[in-house]
N, C-alpha and C positions, 0 to 999 in steps of 0.2 A: 363407705366402701369396705367390704369384708376382706378377710385374708385367710389363707391356710398356712399352717406352720408344720415344718418337717420335724417328726419326732423320732426318726431313726437315729441311733447313737452316733453314727459316723457323719450325719448331716445335721445334727442338732444346732439350731440357730437360724436355719434358712426359713424365710417367710416370703410369701408371694401375695401381692395385692390383687384382688379379684375385682374387675370392672363388671360390666353387664354380662360378659360371656368370655370364658377362656377354654381353650382346648388343651388337654394333657395327653402327651404321647411321645414317641421316640422320633417322629418326623421333624425335620428342621423348621417346618412352617408352623409347628405348634407354639402356643403361647408359653407353655411351660414344658420344657423338654425333660423327659424322664430317662434315666440312665440304666434302668433295669431291663435286661434283655427279655424278660417275660412280659414286658409291656408291649402293646401293639403300637403301630405307627401313629394312629389316632385312637387313643384308648377310651378317654372319657371327656365329658364337658361339664363345666359348672356354669350355670346361667342364672340370671335374676328375673323374676316376674314381680313387678312392682318392687316391694322391699324384701321379698323372700327369695332365698337362694335354693337351687336344686342341683343335684348331680345326676347325670345320666351316662350309662355305659354306651359306647359307640360300636356295638357289635364286636367287642374285642375278643381275642382268643381265650384269655384266661379270666375274664370277668372283672368286675369292680365290686368291692365290699364296702358297706357302711356299717360300722359297729359290728364287724365280723360276719355280717349277713350279705350274701350276694344280692344284687339288685337286678331286676328284670325290667323295671320301668323307672322313670325319674323319681328320685327320692328327695323329699324335702329335708333340708339341712338345718339342724339346730346347733346352737353353740356347744362346742366340745365334742361334736360327732367326729368319729375316726374314719377316715377314708383310706382304704388300702388298695393299692394297685401293684400286684406282684409283691416285691419286698419293700416298696415305698409306702410309708405311713405318714399321712397328713392329718392334722387336727384343725377343725374348722373354727375360726374366730377364737383362738385362745387368748386369755388375758395374761400374757407372759412377756417378760423382757429377758432375752437370753444373751448372756455376756460370754464371749469366747476370746481366746487369745493364746499366748504361749503355754499357759497352764490349763488344766481341765476347766470345763464350763461352769458358769454360775447362772442360776435361773432365779429371776426376781418375779415372784408370783403376785399378781394384782387381784384386787377385789376379793380379798379374804375377809370373811366375817369373823373378826377376832375380838374377844373380850379379854383385854390385857389387865391382869391383876398383879400387884406387887412389883410393878415396874419401877426401877430406880435409875435416875439419870444424873449425869455430872457434866457440866460444861468443860470442854477440853481445856486442860491446864489447871482447872480448879482442884483436880485431884491431888496436885502437889501440895496444896494447903492441908490436906487431910491424910497424907501418905504416912504409913507406919514407919517408924525408925528402922525396922527390920529390912525395909525395902530400899533404903537410901544407898547402902553400900553396893548392892547389885546394880542399881540404876546408874550410879556413878561409874562403875566399871564398864558398863555397856556404853555409856556416853563417851567415856575416854576413848574407847576403841573406835567409835563412830567418827569422832572429830579428829582422830589421829590418822584417818585415811586408811583404814584396813582394806585389804583387797576384797573383791566381791565374794570370793570363796570364804574368806574369814568372816565377813559380815553375815553371810547367810548362815554359817555355822554358829556364830555367836547369837544371832537372833533365834535360831532354832533351840539352842541350848537354854537361853534365857526364858523363852516362852514355856518350855517344858519344865524347867526347874521352878520358876516362879508361879506359873498358872496351871501346871499339870496339863498343859495343852495336849489334846489327842488329835485335833484337826485345826488347821489354820488356812485361811484364804486371804489373799491380798488382791484387791481390784485397783486398777490404776489407769489413767487416761492414755490412749494410744497417741502416737506422734501426730502433729497437725499435717495436712488439713483434715484428716479423718476425725480426730478429737472424740472418739467414742471410748467408753469405758471398756477395758479388757480384763480378763482374768490373768493377772501377771504371775502370781506365785501361789502354790498350795503345798501343803505338807504331804499330800497323798495324790498320786497320779491316777488312782482308780476311783476317785470320789469327786462329785461335783457339789458345789454349794447350792443349797435350796434356801431361799430367804424371802420372807414376806416383804411386800413393797413398802409397808408402813415404817418399819425400823430402818430400812434402806434410805428412804427419803429423809426421815427424821435425823439420822446421823449426819447426812451430808448438808441438809438445809439448815438445821439448827446447830450444827457443829457440836453435837453432844456425844458423849460416851454413854452407851446404854447397857444396862444389865437386863437383857430381855428375858422374860420368864420361861420361854419355851423355844424349842427348835423344831424345824420341819425335817422329817425323816424320809418322806416318800411322796412322789407325785405320780399319779396315774390317770389315764383316761379310759373309761369303760362304760359301754352302753349309753354314750352321750352325756356322761357325767364326769366331772373332775373330782378326783379323790386326793385329798391332801392329809397326810398323817402327821400329827404333832406328838412330841414327847415333852412332858413337863420337866424340862431340864434347862436351867438358865444358860445363856450364851452372852459373850461380850462382843459388842459391835461399836465401832467408832471411826471417825474420819481421819484421813491422812492428808497432809498439806503439801502443796507446792507453793512456796512463798507464804502468802497469807490466805490463799484460796484453798478451800476444802475440795480436793479433787479426787481423792481415793478413799478406800475403805479397808479396814482390818476386821476380820471376823475370827473369833476363837471359840472352840468347844473343849469341854472337859467331860468325857463320858463317864469318868469314875467318881469325881467329887464335885458337887455343885459349887459354882462361883458364888461369892458373897460381896457385900459392900466394900470390904477391905480390898478385895481383888479389883473392884471397879475403880477405886481410888488409884491403885498402882497402874491399872490399865490406862486411865485418863492421863496420868503423868507420863506414861510411856509414849503416847501417840505423838506428841509434839517432838519428842526426842528421836522417835523412829523415822519421821518423815525424811530427814536428810539421808538416812541410810538407804531407804527405798529409792530415793532420787538417784543415789550413787549406783545402785544396782541397775536401775533403768538406763542410766547414762552408759554404764559399762556394756550393757546388752546392745545399745545402739552403736557403741564404738566397735564392738565385734562385728555387727551387721555391716557397718561402713567398710570394714576391712575386707569383708566378703563381697562387697558390691562389685559387679562386673563393670569395669571402667573402659568403655568403648567410646572413644572420643567422637562426638557428634560434630560434623562440620558446621561452620557458620553459614547461616542462610541469608545474611544481610546483603550479599552480593546479588541475590536474585530479586530482592524486594524493590530495587530501583531499575529492574529490567524494562526495556522498551518493547519487548516481544509480547504479542497479545496472548500467546499460549501460557507464558510464564505468569502474566498478570492474572489470568483467569484461575490458574492453579493456586496462587497464593491468596486470591480473594476467596476461593472456595475453602481453603485451609483455615483462613481466619474465621469464617462462618462456622465451620464444624468444630473449631477449637472451643467454642463456648458451650458445647454440648458434651455429653459423656459417651457419645457414639464411638464405636470402634471404627478404625480406618485401615483400609488395605492400600498400601502404596505399591504400585507396579511400575516396571520400567527396566531398561537395560542396566547392567552394572555400571556404577559411576555416574548415574544421572542426577544424584543429589537427593535420594530418598531419605537418607539419614538426616540431612540438613532440614528437610521438610518436617520430619518427625519431631526434631528439636524445636522447630518454629511452632508447631501445633501445641506442644507441651508448654512452651514459654508464653503462648498467647491464651492459655486456658486458665480456669480457676484453680487448676491443680499445680500451678507453677511453683507453689511453695513446697510441694512434695517432691519426691525424687523422680528423675527420669532414669529408669534402669534399662540399659541397652545390652542386648546379648545377641551374638551371631550364632545361631543354632548350627550352622555348618561347621563351626570350630569345636563342637562338643561331641564326643562319641555318642551314638544313638542310645546306648544302654545307660548313659549318665544324664540324659536330658531331663527325665522326670524328676530325678533327685535334685538337679539344679533348679528346677521350677518350684518344687514344693518343699525342699529341704528334708531334714530327718530329725525325729524326736531324739532328745538326749539319751545316751546310755545311762544305765544305773550308776548313780553317784556323780553324774556330770550336771553342771548348771545349764550349759548351753549345748544344744545340738547344732546341726547344720541349718542355717537360715536359708530358706529358698528365695528365689528371685521375686516370686509373687508377694511374699511377705515384705521384702525390701521395698517393693513398689507400692505398698499399701498407702493410700491417700495420694498417689501420684500416677505415673504412667509407666507401663511395661512395653518396651519396644522390642519386638521379636524380628530380627533380620533373618532372611532366608527361612521363612516360616514353613516352607515345603519340607524341611528336614525334620519336622515334628513326627516322632514315631506314634503308632496308634494309641498306646496307653497314655502318652503325654497329651495327645489330642483330646482324649476324654477328660483328662484332668483340667486342661485349659478351658474346655467348654463348660465344665461344672463351675469353675471359678467365675467365668463370665456370666453364666446363667443364674447362679445362685449366690455369688459372692462368698463361696466357701471352698476350702480345699483341705485335703487330708495329708499331712506330712507322712513320710515313710515311717513305719513302725509306731505311729501314733494311734491312739484309740479314739480320739475325737477330732472333729474338724476345726479349722480356724477360719475366722471371718476375714474377708479382704475386700477393700474398696479400691479398685484400680480401673484405669482405662487401658485398653490394649490397642496398640498400633503395630501393624505387621507389614512386612515388605517381602516382595518376591521378584525375581527376574525372569520367571517362567510363567507359562499359562497354568495357573493353579486349578482352574476348572478342569483342565485335562487330567490332572492328578485325581480329582474327584471322580471323573468318569472312568478312570482306570482302576478305581477302588483303593487307591493309596491314601486318600485324604477324605475325612468325614464330611459329608454334605452338610450336616447340621452345624459343624464348626465353621465351614466355609461361609454359610449363611450369616453366622454371627460376626465373623471377621469382616465380612463384605458389606457391612451396613452402608459404607460409602467407599468407593474405589477412586483413587486419584492416580492417573497415569502420568508418569514423568517422561517428557519427550527426550529423545537422544539429542546430543549436541549438534549433530549434522542438520537437524530440522529447525534449529533456532540460531542460525549463524548471523542473524542481524545484530546480535549482541556480542559477537565474538571479539571484535576489536576492543570494546569496552571491558569485557571480561578479562582478556589478556592483559590489558594495562592495569586493571584492578589487582589481579593476582601478582603481577610483577612488582607493582608498587608496594604491596604488603610484604612480599618476599624480600625486597630490597631493604625495607624498613626493619624487618626482623633480623636481617643479616648485617645491618649497619653499612649497607652499600648505597651507592648513588644509582639512580635510574632516570634516564632522560627520555626514553621512548623506544619504539620499535621501528626499524627501517621499513619503508613501504613495501619493498620487494619481499622482505621476510614476512610481513603481515599477509601479503597475498598468498605466499606459500602456506602459511598457517590456515588461511581460508580454504585452500584447495585440499587440505588433508581431511579425511573422513572422521577422525577422532573416534575410533571404535571403543576406547575406554572412557569416552564422554568427559564430563567435568572433572572427574577424579584424575584422568590422564592429563587434561589441560593444566590443571593446577600443578601436578607433579613436574611436567615438562617446563612450564613457565618458570618455576622456581629454579630449575637447573640452568635455564638459559640466562637468568639474571646472575647466577653464581659464576658462570663462565663468560659473561659478556665483557666486551672491551670498552673502557671509558664510559660505562653506564648506559650504552646504547646497544640494543640487540639488532644485529645485522644478519644477513642471509647465512653467512659462514658460521654463525653461532648455533644454527639449528642442527639437530641430529640428522644423520643421513636419511633415515626413513621418513622424516618430515619434509626434507628437501626433495624427496622423490615421490611426493604425494601425486596421486593419479587422477583426481577429480578434474583437473584442468584439461586433461586429454578428452574429456567426454563432451565438450562443446565445440562449436565451430570457431574458426580462428577470428572471424570478424566480430564475434561476441566477446572476445577476450580484451580487457584493457591492456595498455602497454606494460604496466608493471607485472601483470599476470603472465604476459608473454615472456618477459625477462626472467621471471622465476621459473617458467616452464622450460625455457632454453637451458637455464642453469641445471635444472633437475635432469634433463635429458643428457646433457654433456657429462654430468657426474655418473649417470647410469652406464653410458657407453665406456667411460674410463674404467669403471668397476668391472665391466664385462669384457674388456679388451676388444670392443667393437663387434662382438658377436651379437648379431641382430636377434637371433632366437632367444639368447639369454637376456638381452635387454627387454624384449617383449614380455618374457615370463616375469622378470623382476617388476616391471611396471604394470603388468596385467593388461597389456594391449596387444592388438593384432600387429604383426610385422609390417603389413602394407600401410597401416596408419602411421607407424613410426618412420617409414621411408619418406612419406609426405611431410612429416614434421621436420625431418632432417634437411630436406631440400629447402623448406621454408626458412629454417634457421641457419642454413649454410654449414651444416655439420656433415663431415665425411667419416664413415666408419673406419676407413683405412688409417686415418690419423690417430686412432685409438688402439690399433692392433699392436701387439708386442713385436719388436724387431726380430727378424729371422736370425737364428743362431748358426754361424758358420762352423764347419767341422773340418779338421785336418785329415788328410789321407792316412789310413792305417798302415803302419809298418808291422813287421813281425813282432808279435808280443805287445803291440801298442793298443791302447783303448782310445775311444773318442774323447777329445778334450774340448770343452765349450770355448768359443772365441771370447 
């Protein structure tokens, strides 16, 4: 299977696997969505004939270029051909491994024909046996600072100062593993924000696999693709390359250049001794970064979904069965339904049932963030000059895990494009950054409105809707799943009593019938909130009719059925509600009808059935004394 590799600076690192045929363009049904406005909706296609690949323009407006030449008929693709569509630049079948992360990128170049002369190696740690006495004092000073727990700012400053003073370092790059479950190597730290590391695959693998410090005899200065050829420029200037350790495992890499004075074997010995000592410091810097990210993490509590898992309702069973199946994939999921129906609980269940459960579930309610701050919240911002950490975005926090976007309809257009790029390409560009970062996340989104209507109105991107809507799960309102209501009520009340340290013995049948009659417009969220309050104010651990709020006792669903369909307990609850409504409205039938949302003639029939007389609820007439000169009316 072939691949194309994005070579634009802001998208460096994105690669797309090509099967037998792919369509490139701006339309949401394209296999590879392009973000350049000069691209047509269906711009070009790459297809295979036997084992050979071709690219063809699809009558696009601005044309397709291969190696800077416009194509008018299908062009046969060879390795390292450059395909240009608008400002998008792709390289066909490159032999590269691009490492991105918080620092500028590193490119590991494969299949270089290299004749290495004068290579000197040293097993890590052995350099201490050959270290010069001149280096001992500075290494001890650095070691003391590391093991005494210097702050991240102090560690970075000490490291920079030591590398410059001892090695004459003019460029430094550190590669380190990302957090699990992604576990890919990232570019963690460099000494220059405007330069990326270019490194041959051979010393890269040799340093990590063989745990060797290398005095590599040359460095790569440039990588270009032109006329279907790859051009790699070398400079005969030795560099230092060696592994960094997490525990006993060689997991990272340190690279040093000195553009002024060539490194020698004495430098290699000092470098080898430094690597083992430096690993705890790098680990401390990584841990501090993750601590800062954790503090920035949006902590939006996800409700427990366990109450739904034992539901007897067929709709709920189907929903959670579907969620369990989709959890094993990386597909995005759109959760729809009224507010309070349990979409957040379902998102949490999908995450915890997925292979990503060891990663973070980052939840954010987009409706609570100002529109002009949403993009910054998602992608973060590069650090200002002199700062170690910038603002970490939510997508980076969710790397290796799940990003749950509540109220996704609030995404502004610029943030919609950013999210689509992250989902399509696994890349995003922080604000004020020069290079993109890689991200591996799953997106779950939720909405309480008709999102497609927003697409038709032009407020929401159709291509993003298509990506978010790989699978839609609709959560039913509580009024449609009342078979489980009694069980849910008792479950919520039992938990609330346990948390509050109170006793709970059950719900009075009349109160339960009243709860069944109420339509629960706030759904499960409202049910949970109200049941907790009922437990708090219940008497002797049992919830009775009088413990229910007035608006629950005046539920109107019971008025919508014939009297002979009502069980006795429902009739008792209905009579109680009607009597309370009449007392509240002082027997005014029109006011009672408006309060209960019923017709006055229906209420009269109910009153006769229950033996209720409006006169009994009218306020007593107020007598007035006759007025004398200068007197005012005095109430009796």
